[in-house]
All heavy atoms as TSV, in Angstrom:
chain	resi	resn	atom	element	x	y	z
A	1	MET	N	N	13.769	-19.716	13.584
A	1	MET	CA	C	14.509	-19.689	14.824
A	1	MET	C	C	14.805	-18.234	15.201
A	1	MET	O	O	15.196	-17.434	14.374
A	1	MET	CB	C	15.808	-20.471	14.666
A	1	MET	CG	C	16.701	-20.341	15.852
A	1	MET	SD	S	18.036	-21.538	15.873
A	1	MET	CE	C	17.237	-22.822	16.784
A	2	TRP	N	N	14.631	-17.919	16.459
A	2	TRP	CA	C	14.889	-16.571	16.977
A	2	TRP	C	C	16.342	-16.477	17.423
A	2	TRP	O	O	16.892	-17.414	17.996
A	2	TRP	CB	C	13.968	-16.280	18.150
A	2	TRP	CG	C	12.554	-16.119	17.723
A	2	TRP	CD1	C	11.634	-17.116	17.560
A	2	TRP	CD2	C	11.899	-14.910	17.365
A	2	TRP	NE1	N	10.443	-16.583	17.132
A	2	TRP	CE2	C	10.575	-15.223	16.998
A	2	TRP	CE3	C	12.290	-13.587	17.320
A	2	TRP	CZ2	C	9.650	-14.274	16.600
A	2	TRP	CZ3	C	11.370	-12.628	16.925
A	2	TRP	CH2	C	10.064	-12.979	16.571
A	3	THR	N	N	16.959	-15.324	17.168
A	3	THR	CA	C	18.363	-15.104	17.471
A	3	THR	C	C	18.523	-13.819	18.279
A	3	THR	O	O	17.905	-12.805	17.954
A	3	THR	CB	C	19.170	-14.971	16.163
A	3	THR	OG1	O	18.963	-16.134	15.376
A	3	THR	CG2	C	20.647	-14.802	16.425
A	4	VAL	N	N	19.362	-13.867	19.309
A	4	VAL	CA	C	19.644	-12.672	20.105
A	4	VAL	C	C	20.532	-11.755	19.277
A	4	VAL	O	O	21.586	-12.160	18.797
A	4	VAL	CB	C	20.345	-13.023	21.437
A	4	VAL	CG1	C	20.731	-11.758	22.193
A	4	VAL	CG2	C	19.466	-13.911	22.295
A	5	ILE	N	N	20.090	-10.515	19.118
A	5	ILE	CA	C	20.876	-9.549	18.358
A	5	ILE	C	C	21.481	-8.478	19.258
A	5	ILE	O	O	22.445	-7.822	18.900
A	5	ILE	CB	C	20.037	-8.913	17.237
A	5	ILE	CG1	C	20.940	-8.140	16.289
A	5	ILE	CG2	C	18.941	-8.036	17.803
A	5	ILE	CD1	C	20.309	-7.754	15.004
A	6	TYR	N	N	20.929	-8.297	20.444
A	6	TYR	CA	C	21.431	-7.256	21.338
A	6	TYR	C	C	20.996	-7.582	22.761
A	6	TYR	O	O	19.930	-8.149	22.974
A	6	TYR	CB	C	20.855	-5.896	20.918
A	6	TYR	CG	C	21.403	-4.727	21.687
A	6	TYR	CD1	C	22.691	-4.260	21.467
A	6	TYR	CD2	C	20.637	-4.083	22.652
A	6	TYR	CE1	C	23.195	-3.186	22.175
A	6	TYR	CE2	C	21.132	-3.011	23.369
A	6	TYR	CZ	C	22.412	-2.570	23.124
A	6	TYR	OH	O	22.910	-1.505	23.837
A	7	ILE	N	N	21.826	-7.201	23.729
A	7	ILE	CA	C	21.478	-7.345	25.141
A	7	ILE	C	C	21.410	-5.944	25.742
A	7	ILE	O	O	22.407	-5.230	25.785
A	7	ILE	CB	C	22.483	-8.224	25.896
A	7	ILE	CG1	C	22.473	-9.627	25.291
A	7	ILE	CG2	C	22.152	-8.254	27.386
A	7	ILE	CD1	C	23.476	-10.585	25.877
A	8	ALA	N	N	20.224	-5.564	26.157
A	8	ALA	CA	C	19.984	-4.229	26.707
A	8	ALA	C	C	20.190	-4.245	28.219
A	8	ALA	O	O	19.847	-5.220	28.880
A	8	ALA	CB	C	18.571	-3.769	26.376
A	9	PRO	N	N	20.719	-3.155	28.763
A	9	PRO	CA	C	20.988	-3.097	30.202
A	9	PRO	C	C	19.760	-2.855	31.082
A	9	PRO	O	O	19.836	-3.002	32.295
A	9	PRO	CB	C	21.971	-1.927	30.331
A	9	PRO	CG	C	21.686	-1.066	29.148
A	9	PRO	CD	C	21.235	-1.988	28.055
A	10	SER	N	N	18.624	-2.482	30.468
A	10	SER	CA	C	17.426	-2.246	31.270
A	10	SER	C	C	16.180	-2.551	30.432
A	10	SER	O	O	16.230	-2.585	29.207
A	10	SER	CB	C	17.365	-0.795	31.749
A	10	SER	OG	O	17.102	0.068	30.659
A	11	ALA	N	N	15.079	-2.745	31.126
A	11	ALA	CA	C	13.811	-3.024	30.444
A	11	ALA	C	C	13.385	-1.837	29.594
A	11	ALA	O	O	12.868	-1.997	28.487
A	11	ALA	CB	C	12.727	-3.360	31.463
A	12	ARG	N	N	13.619	-0.632	30.078
A	12	ARG	CA	C	13.205	0.569	29.352
A	12	ARG	C	C	13.944	0.690	28.014
A	12	ARG	O	O	13.336	0.989	26.988
A	12	ARG	CB	C	13.440	1.809	30.200
A	12	ARG	CG	C	12.876	3.063	29.569
A	12	ARG	CD	C	12.894	4.219	30.491
A	12	ARG	NE	N	14.257	4.511	30.915
A	12	ARG	CZ	C	14.636	5.621	31.491
A	12	ARG	NH1	N	13.745	6.553	31.756
A	12	ARG	NH2	N	15.883	5.824	31.840
A	13	ILE	N	N	15.235	0.440	28.030
A	13	ILE	CA	C	16.012	0.500	26.786
A	13	ILE	C	C	15.575	-0.616	25.847
A	13	ILE	O	O	15.430	-0.409	24.641
A	13	ILE	CB	C	17.519	0.428	27.080
A	13	ILE	CG1	C	17.952	1.705	27.807
A	13	ILE	CG2	C	18.321	0.223	25.802
A	13	ILE	CD1	C	19.367	1.669	28.343
A	14	ALA	N	N	15.337	-1.807	26.380
A	14	ALA	CA	C	14.885	-2.933	25.556
A	14	ALA	C	C	13.555	-2.611	24.887
A	14	ALA	O	O	13.366	-2.881	23.692
A	14	ALA	CB	C	14.762	-4.197	26.404
A	15	GLU	N	N	12.646	-2.019	25.621
A	15	GLU	CA	C	11.339	-1.661	25.066
A	15	GLU	C	C	11.473	-0.593	23.978
A	15	GLU	O	O	10.785	-0.644	22.964
A	15	GLU	CB	C	10.409	-1.173	26.170
A	15	GLU	CG	C	9.971	-2.275	27.098
A	15	GLU	CD	C	9.257	-1.772	28.344
A	15	GLU	OE1	O	8.972	-0.554	28.434
A	15	GLU	OE2	O	8.998	-2.587	29.233
A	16	ARG	N	N	12.370	0.358	24.190
A	16	ARG	CA	C	12.589	1.409	23.208
A	16	ARG	C	C	13.141	0.828	21.895
A	16	ARG	O	O	12.690	1.175	20.810
A	16	ARG	CB	C	13.561	2.447	23.766
A	16	ARG	CG	C	13.242	3.841	23.296
A	16	ARG	CD	C	14.111	4.916	23.913
A	16	ARG	NE	N	14.264	4.792	25.345
A	16	ARG	CZ	C	15.321	5.185	26.039
A	16	ARG	NH1	N	16.332	5.746	25.426
A	16	ARG	NH2	N	15.370	5.042	27.332
A	17	ILE	N	N	14.109	-0.071	22.021
A	17	ILE	CA	C	14.685	-0.716	20.836
A	17	ILE	C	C	13.631	-1.571	20.145
A	17	ILE	O	O	13.508	-1.554	18.917
A	17	ILE	CB	C	15.920	-1.549	21.219
A	17	ILE	CG1	C	17.052	-0.615	21.666
A	17	ILE	CG2	C	16.371	-2.424	20.058
A	17	ILE	CD1	C	18.231	-1.330	22.287
A	18	GLN	N	N	12.863	-2.322	20.934
A	18	GLN	CA	C	11.805	-3.155	20.364
A	18	GLN	C	C	10.816	-2.303	19.574
A	18	GLN	O	O	10.445	-2.645	18.452
A	18	GLN	CB	C	11.078	-3.920	21.465
A	18	GLN	CG	C	9.960	-4.795	20.929
A	18	GLN	CD	C	9.183	-5.487	22.033
A	18	GLN	OE1	O	9.077	-4.991	23.148
A	18	GLN	NE2	N	8.660	-6.653	21.728
A	19	GLN	N	N	10.413	-1.183	20.121
A	19	GLN	CA	C	9.453	-0.313	19.445
A	19	GLN	C	C	10.020	0.238	18.141
A	19	GLN	O	O	9.350	0.252	17.120
A	19	GLN	CB	C	9.033	0.839	20.363
A	19	GLN	CG	C	7.948	1.710	19.763
A	19	GLN	CD	C	6.679	0.924	19.472
A	19	GLN	OE1	O	6.170	0.219	20.332
A	19	GLN	NE2	N	6.179	1.035	18.261
A	20	ARG	N	N	11.266	0.678	18.179
A	20	ARG	CA	C	11.886	1.239	16.967
A	20	ARG	C	C	12.009	0.188	15.873
A	20	ARG	O	O	11.745	0.461	14.707
A	20	ARG	CB	C	13.270	1.810	17.288
A	20	ARG	CG	C	13.273	2.985	18.246
A	20	ARG	CD	C	13.060	4.346	17.604
A	20	ARG	NE	N	13.950	4.681	16.528
A	20	ARG	CZ	C	15.147	5.245	16.652
A	20	ARG	NH1	N	15.614	5.539	17.852
A	20	ARG	NH2	N	15.860	5.527	15.584
A	21	LEU	N	N	12.409	-1.032	16.247
A	21	LEU	CA	C	12.534	-2.099	15.255
A	21	LEU	C	C	11.165	-2.517	14.723
A	21	LEU	O	O	11.012	-2.785	13.527
A	21	LEU	CB	C	13.278	-3.301	15.845
A	21	LEU	CG	C	14.766	-3.090	16.125
A	21	LEU	CD1	C	15.346	-4.301	16.848
A	21	LEU	CD2	C	15.532	-2.820	14.837
A	22	THR	N	N	10.176	-2.563	15.586
A	22	THR	CA	C	8.813	-2.891	15.174
A	22	THR	C	C	8.285	-1.833	14.216
A	22	THR	O	O	7.645	-2.148	13.205
A	22	THR	CB	C	7.890	-3.026	16.399
A	22	THR	OG1	O	8.403	-4.066	17.240
A	22	THR	CG2	C	6.475	-3.378	15.985
A	23	ASP	N	N	8.581	-0.572	14.500
A	23	ASP	CA	C	8.165	0.515	13.608
A	23	ASP	C	C	8.784	0.367	12.221
A	23	ASP	O	O	8.201	0.798	11.227
A	23	ASP	CB	C	8.559	1.880	14.192
A	23	ASP	CG	C	7.730	2.257	15.403
A	23	ASP	OD1	O	6.689	1.603	15.669
A	23	ASP	OD2	O	8.128	3.212	16.110
A	24	GLU	N	N	9.965	-0.245	12.162
A	24	GLU	CA	C	10.639	-0.485	10.873
A	24	GLU	C	C	10.106	-1.736	10.174
A	24	GLU	O	O	10.540	-2.062	9.080
A	24	GLU	CB	C	12.147	-0.620	11.089
A	24	GLU	CG	C	12.827	0.656	11.526
A	24	GLU	CD	C	12.921	1.695	10.421
A	24	GLU	OE1	O	12.970	1.313	9.236
A	24	GLU	OE2	O	12.934	2.889	10.749
A	25	GLY	N	N	9.185	-2.453	10.830
A	25	GLY	CA	C	8.545	-3.603	10.206
A	25	GLY	C	C	9.121	-4.965	10.568
A	25	GLY	O	O	8.794	-5.969	9.941
A	26	PHE	N	N	9.974	-5.012	11.588
A	26	PHE	CA	C	10.590	-6.282	11.990
A	26	PHE	C	C	9.799	-6.947	13.119
A	26	PHE	O	O	9.194	-6.263	13.939
A	26	PHE	CB	C	12.028	-6.059	12.465
A	26	PHE	CG	C	12.935	-5.538	11.395
A	26	PHE	CD1	C	13.399	-4.236	11.438
A	26	PHE	CD2	C	13.338	-6.337	10.339
A	26	PHE	CE1	C	14.236	-3.736	10.463
A	26	PHE	CE2	C	14.173	-5.854	9.353
A	26	PHE	CZ	C	14.622	-4.546	9.409
A	27	LEU	N	N	9.842	-8.264	13.145
A	27	LEU	CA	C	9.315	-9.021	14.276
A	27	LEU	C	C	10.381	-9.008	15.360
A	27	LEU	O	O	11.552	-9.267	15.088
A	27	LEU	CB	C	9.026	-10.467	13.879
A	27	LEU	CG	C	7.935	-10.685	12.843
A	27	LEU	CD1	C	7.900	-12.155	12.429
A	27	LEU	CD2	C	6.598	-10.269	13.406
A	28	VAL	N	N	9.991	-8.695	16.583
A	28	VAL	CA	C	10.956	-8.564	17.678
A	28	VAL	C	C	10.357	-9.141	18.950
A	28	VAL	O	O	9.184	-8.930	19.245
A	28	VAL	CB	C	11.319	-7.078	17.925
A	28	VAL	CG1	C	12.362	-6.957	19.020
A	28	VAL	CG2	C	11.797	-6.407	16.656
A	29	LYS	N	N	11.192	-9.859	19.700
A	29	LYS	CA	C	10.813	-10.344	21.022
A	29	LYS	C	C	11.831	-9.803	22.023
A	29	LYS	O	O	12.988	-9.601	21.688
A	29	LYS	CB	C	10.883	-11.873	21.090
A	29	LYS	CG	C	9.800	-12.603	20.360
A	29	LYS	CD	C	9.957	-14.095	20.611
A	29	LYS	CE	C	8.917	-14.898	19.888
A	29	LYS	NZ	N	9.060	-16.345	20.162
A	30	VAL	N	N	11.390	-9.618	23.249
A	30	VAL	CA	C	12.277	-9.232	24.347
A	30	VAL	C	C	12.071	-10.241	25.461
A	30	VAL	O	O	10.944	-10.588	25.791
A	30	VAL	CB	C	11.953	-7.808	24.857
A	30	VAL	CG1	C	12.800	-7.481	26.083
A	30	VAL	CG2	C	12.178	-6.781	23.761
A	31	ARG	N	N	13.188	-10.707	26.026
A	31	ARG	CA	C	13.087	-11.596	27.191
A	31	ARG	C	C	14.187	-11.246	28.177
A	31	ARG	O	O	15.250	-10.764	27.807
A	31	ARG	CB	C	13.156	-13.062	26.777
A	31	ARG	CG	C	14.516	-13.518	26.323
A	31	ARG	CD	C	14.532	-14.986	25.988
A	31	ARG	NE	N	15.874	-15.349	25.513
A	31	ARG	CZ	C	16.124	-16.371	24.759
A	31	ARG	NH1	N	15.155	-17.160	24.344
A	31	ARG	NH2	N	17.359	-16.632	24.377
A	32	GLU	N	N	13.900	-11.477	29.443
A	32	GLU	CA	C	14.887	-11.203	30.480
A	32	GLU	C	C	16.000	-12.239	30.392
A	32	GLU	O	O	15.738	-13.440	30.281
A	32	GLU	CB	C	14.230	-11.242	31.859
A	32	GLU	CG	C	15.145	-10.731	32.937
A	32	GLU	CD	C	14.437	-10.537	34.269
A	32	GLU	OE1	O	13.204	-10.619	34.313
A	32	GLU	OE2	O	15.146	-10.300	35.259
A	33	ALA	N	N	17.228	-11.768	30.445
A	33	ALA	CA	C	18.386	-12.667	30.398
A	33	ALA	C	C	18.476	-13.421	31.717
A	33	ALA	O	O	18.091	-12.925	32.770
A	33	ALA	CB	C	19.659	-11.871	30.154
A	34	ARG	N	N	19.004	-14.606	31.640
A	34	ARG	CA	C	19.111	-15.442	32.841
A	34	ARG	C	C	20.240	-15.001	33.765
A	34	ARG	O	O	20.217	-15.271	34.951
A	34	ARG	CB	C	19.349	-16.891	32.426
A	34	ARG	CG	C	18.192	-17.460	31.673
A	34	ARG	CD	C	18.447	-18.897	31.293
A	34	ARG	NE	N	17.306	-19.379	30.528
A	34	ARG	CZ	C	17.396	-20.221	29.549
A	34	ARG	NH1	N	18.567	-20.702	29.191
A	34	ARG	NH2	N	16.321	-20.618	28.903
A	35	VAL	N	N	21.234	-14.326	33.218
A	35	VAL	CA	C	22.429	-13.979	33.978
A	35	VAL	C	C	22.178	-12.861	34.981
A	35	VAL	O	O	22.567	-12.947	36.124
A	35	VAL	CB	C	23.575	-13.579	33.012
A	35	VAL	CG1	C	24.806	-13.153	33.784
A	35	VAL	CG2	C	23.892	-14.739	32.086
A	36	SER	N	N	21.535	-11.807	34.553
A	36	SER	CA	C	21.309	-10.664	35.437
A	36	SER	C	C	20.068	-9.916	34.977
A	36	SER	O	O	19.304	-10.409	34.173
A	36	SER	CB	C	22.531	-9.749	35.419
A	36	SER	OG	O	22.709	-9.216	34.127
A	37	LYS	N	N	19.912	-8.722	35.423
A	37	LYS	CA	C	18.748	-7.916	35.041
A	37	LYS	C	C	18.974	-7.243	33.697
A	37	LYS	O	O	18.818	-6.036	33.558
A	37	LYS	CB	C	18.469	-6.874	36.113
A	37	LYS	CG	C	18.126	-7.470	37.443
A	37	LYS	CD	C	16.692	-7.259	37.753
A	37	LYS	CE	C	16.384	-7.939	39.085
A	37	LYS	NZ	N	15.082	-7.721	39.535
A	38	GLN	N	N	19.372	-8.022	32.724
A	38	GLN	CA	C	19.537	-7.535	31.365
A	38	GLN	C	C	18.435	-8.135	30.508
A	38	GLN	O	O	17.788	-9.106	30.912
A	38	GLN	CB	C	20.904	-7.916	30.811
A	38	GLN	CG	C	22.048	-7.274	31.572
A	38	GLN	CD	C	23.393	-7.755	31.075
A	38	GLN	OE1	O	23.524	-8.865	30.580
A	38	GLN	NE2	N	24.400	-6.908	31.204
A	39	TYR	N	N	18.231	-7.567	29.330
A	39	TYR	CA	C	17.144	-8.003	28.467
A	39	TYR	C	C	17.662	-8.294	27.071
A	39	TYR	O	O	18.377	-7.481	26.490
A	39	TYR	CB	C	16.044	-6.929	28.435
A	39	TYR	CG	C	15.412	-6.784	29.787
A	39	TYR	CD1	C	15.996	-6.000	30.762
A	39	TYR	CD2	C	14.252	-7.485	30.115
A	39	TYR	CE1	C	15.447	-5.893	32.029
A	39	TYR	CE2	C	13.700	-7.389	31.372
A	39	TYR	CZ	C	14.299	-6.597	32.327
A	39	TYR	OH	O	13.749	-6.515	33.570
A	40	GLU	N	N	17.305	-9.463	26.557
A	40	GLU	CA	C	17.744	-9.878	25.231
A	40	GLU	C	C	16.731	-9.427	24.189
A	40	GLU	O	O	15.529	-9.591	24.372
A	40	GLU	CB	C	17.883	-11.400	25.174
A	40	GLU	CG	C	18.911	-11.932	26.140
A	40	GLU	CD	C	18.946	-13.442	26.206
A	40	GLU	OE1	O	17.947	-14.100	25.849
A	40	GLU	OE2	O	19.980	-13.978	26.628
A	41	ILE	N	N	17.238	-8.872	23.107
A	41	ILE	CA	C	16.415	-8.499	21.959
A	41	ILE	C	C	16.596	-9.616	20.944
A	41	ILE	O	O	17.725	-9.903	20.535
A	41	ILE	CB	C	16.883	-7.164	21.330
A	41	ILE	CG1	C	17.047	-6.068	22.384
A	41	ILE	CG2	C	15.969	-6.763	20.192
A	41	ILE	CD1	C	15.793	-5.596	23.024
A	42	LEU	N	N	15.497	-10.257	20.560
A	42	LEU	CA	C	15.557	-11.368	19.622
A	42	LEU	C	C	14.806	-11.039	18.341
A	42	LEU	O	O	13.761	-10.379	18.382
A	42	LEU	CB	C	14.927	-12.624	20.241
A	42	LEU	CG	C	15.581	-13.139	21.508
A	42	LEU	CD1	C	14.818	-12.680	22.722
A	42	LEU	CD2	C	15.668	-14.633	21.464
A	43	VAL	N	N	15.349	-11.521	17.217
A	43	VAL	CA	C	14.713	-11.342	15.914
A	43	VAL	C	C	14.806	-12.670	15.164
A	43	VAL	O	O	15.665	-13.498	15.472
A	43	VAL	CB	C	15.389	-10.222	15.092
A	43	VAL	CG1	C	15.231	-8.887	15.794
A	43	VAL	CG2	C	16.846	-10.518	14.822
A	44	PRO	N	N	13.939	-12.875	14.171
A	44	PRO	CA	C	14.046	-14.094	13.375
A	44	PRO	C	C	15.395	-14.143	12.649
A	44	PRO	O	O	15.897	-13.122	12.170
A	44	PRO	CB	C	12.899	-13.976	12.368
A	44	PRO	CG	C	11.929	-13.050	13.025
A	44	PRO	CD	C	12.775	-12.091	13.805
A	45	GLU	N	N	15.974	-15.322	12.585
A	45	GLU	CA	C	17.289	-15.504	11.973
A	45	GLU	C	C	17.339	-14.975	10.536
A	45	GLU	O	O	18.340	-14.406	10.109
A	45	GLU	CB	C	17.648	-16.989	12.002
A	45	GLU	CG	C	19.065	-17.297	11.639
A	45	GLU	CD	C	19.365	-18.771	11.832
A	45	GLU	OE1	O	19.233	-19.262	12.961
A	45	GLU	OE2	O	19.715	-19.410	10.831
A	46	GLY	N	N	16.263	-15.120	9.809
A	46	GLY	CA	C	16.218	-14.682	8.416
A	46	GLY	C	C	16.281	-13.170	8.241
A	46	GLY	O	O	16.600	-12.687	7.156
A	47	GLU	N	N	15.997	-12.410	9.290
A	47	GLU	CA	C	16.019	-10.946	9.219
A	47	GLU	C	C	17.262	-10.353	9.866
A	47	GLU	O	O	17.400	-9.136	9.971
A	47	GLU	CB	C	14.775	-10.366	9.907
A	47	GLU	CG	C	13.486	-10.728	9.236
A	47	GLU	CD	C	12.277	-10.087	9.913
A	47	GLU	OE1	O	12.404	-9.541	11.017
A	47	GLU	OE2	O	11.197	-10.150	9.308
A	48	LEU	N	N	18.179	-11.202	10.278
A	48	LEU	CA	C	19.328	-10.772	11.065
A	48	LEU	C	C	20.142	-9.666	10.395
A	48	LEU	O	O	20.437	-8.646	11.019
A	48	LEU	CB	C	20.217	-11.984	11.356
A	48	LEU	CG	C	21.244	-11.851	12.458
A	48	LEU	CD1	C	20.600	-11.441	13.766
A	48	LEU	CD2	C	21.972	-13.173	12.629
A	49	ASN	N	N	20.511	-9.824	9.137
A	49	ASN	CA	C	21.348	-8.828	8.468
A	49	ASN	C	C	20.645	-7.487	8.334
A	49	ASN	O	O	21.256	-6.439	8.556
A	49	ASN	CB	C	21.802	-9.337	7.099
A	49	ASN	CG	C	22.787	-10.476	7.217
A	49	ASN	OD1	O	23.538	-10.562	8.186
A	49	ASN	ND2	N	22.784	-11.367	6.246
A	50	GLU	N	N	19.372	-7.509	7.968
A	50	GLU	CA	C	18.628	-6.259	7.820
A	50	GLU	C	C	18.465	-5.551	9.163
A	50	GLU	O	O	18.595	-4.340	9.261
A	50	GLU	CB	C	17.248	-6.515	7.202
A	50	GLU	CG	C	17.284	-7.029	5.781
A	50	GLU	CD	C	17.388	-8.544	5.687
A	50	GLU	OE1	O	17.398	-9.229	6.736
A	50	GLU	OE2	O	17.471	-9.049	4.560
A	51	VAL	N	N	18.198	-6.324	10.206
A	51	VAL	CA	C	18.007	-5.745	11.531
A	51	VAL	C	C	19.315	-5.141	12.032
A	51	VAL	O	O	19.316	-4.084	12.651
A	51	VAL	CB	C	17.462	-6.791	12.533
A	51	VAL	CG1	C	17.445	-6.235	13.945
A	51	VAL	CG2	C	16.083	-7.240	12.135
A	52	ARG	N	N	20.434	-5.789	11.745
A	52	ARG	CA	C	21.739	-5.245	12.180
A	52	ARG	C	C	21.948	-3.833	11.651
A	52	ARG	O	O	22.427	-2.969	12.376
A	52	ARG	CB	C	22.875	-6.143	11.675
A	52	ARG	CG	C	23.251	-7.195	12.627
A	52	ARG	CD	C	24.571	-7.823	12.234
A	52	ARG	NE	N	24.632	-9.124	12.856
A	52	ARG	CZ	C	24.956	-10.239	12.259
A	52	ARG	NH1	N	25.281	-10.254	11.006
A	52	ARG	NH2	N	24.976	-11.355	12.923
A	53	ASP	N	N	21.619	-3.623	10.377
A	53	ASP	CA	C	21.796	-2.296	9.792
A	53	ASP	C	C	20.940	-1.256	10.510
A	53	ASP	O	O	21.414	-0.180	10.851
A	53	ASP	CB	C	21.420	-2.323	8.299
A	53	ASP	CG	C	22.382	-3.168	7.481
A	53	ASP	OD1	O	23.524	-3.390	7.919
A	53	ASP	OD2	O	21.977	-3.609	6.389
A	54	VAL	N	N	19.684	-1.585	10.750
A	54	VAL	CA	C	18.774	-0.651	11.413
A	54	VAL	C	C	19.186	-0.461	12.877
A	54	VAL	O	O	19.183	0.661	13.385
A	54	VAL	CB	C	17.307	-1.144	11.314
A	54	VAL	CG1	C	16.379	-0.259	12.108
A	54	VAL	CG2	C	16.888	-1.227	9.859
A	55	LEU	N	N	19.553	-1.540	13.553
A	55	LEU	CA	C	19.959	-1.449	14.954
A	55	LEU	C	C	21.166	-0.543	15.105
A	55	LEU	O	O	21.245	0.245	16.059
A	55	LEU	CB	C	20.248	-2.836	15.522
A	55	LEU	CG	C	20.620	-2.904	17.000
A	55	LEU	CD1	C	19.490	-2.378	17.872
A	55	LEU	CD2	C	20.977	-4.321	17.390
A	56	GLY	N	N	22.100	-0.620	14.179
A	56	GLY	CA	C	23.269	0.252	14.222
A	56	GLY	C	C	22.884	1.719	14.230
A	56	GLY	O	O	23.438	2.522	14.975
A	57	SER	N	N	21.900	2.077	13.408
A	57	SER	CA	C	21.467	3.484	13.373
A	57	SER	C	C	20.691	3.869	14.633
A	57	SER	O	O	20.753	5.010	15.079
A	57	SER	CB	C	20.640	3.753	12.125
A	57	SER	OG	O	19.412	3.067	12.170
A	58	ILE	N	N	19.989	2.924	15.237
A	58	ILE	CA	C	19.251	3.193	16.475
A	58	ILE	C	C	20.213	3.443	17.635
A	58	ILE	O	O	20.019	4.344	18.434
A	58	ILE	CB	C	18.299	2.023	16.809
A	58	ILE	CG1	C	17.176	1.929	15.800
A	58	ILE	CG2	C	17.757	2.144	18.231
A	58	ILE	CD1	C	16.327	0.685	15.924
A	59	LEU	N	N	21.262	2.654	17.707
A	59	LEU	CA	C	22.191	2.734	18.839
A	59	LEU	C	C	23.154	3.908	18.736
A	59	LEU	O	O	23.722	4.329	19.740
A	59	LEU	CB	C	22.973	1.430	18.973
A	59	LEU	CG	C	22.135	0.190	19.298
A	59	LEU	CD1	C	23.006	-1.046	19.283
A	59	LEU	CD2	C	21.424	0.352	20.621
A	60	HIS	N	N	23.355	4.433	17.547
A	60	HIS	CA	C	24.316	5.534	17.383
A	60	HIS	C	C	23.631	6.771	17.047
A	60	HIS	O	O	23.139	7.548	16.922
A	60	HIS	CB	C	25.344	5.197	16.316
A	60	HIS	CG	C	26.219	4.073	16.730
A	60	HIS	ND1	N	25.928	2.772	16.437
A	60	HIS	CD2	C	27.361	4.037	17.438
A	60	HIS	CE1	C	26.877	1.981	16.925
A	60	HIS	NE2	N	27.756	2.735	17.545
C-alpha cells in the first residue's frame, strides 16, 4: 500500500524530492492532490520510517 509522506506546493518541488528519494534507493510516486495545485509524495508503507529520516534531511 502506498502512503502519502509529504505534500509539495509545486510540481517542481515534488519532482526534486522524488529524484532525491529515488537516488537514495526508495520507490516514490507523485500525484496531483485533489484539493488544489499541490502534489502528494507517496512511498510504500513498509519504507515509511526510513523515508522519513531521509526526507527530513532533504527538507532541512
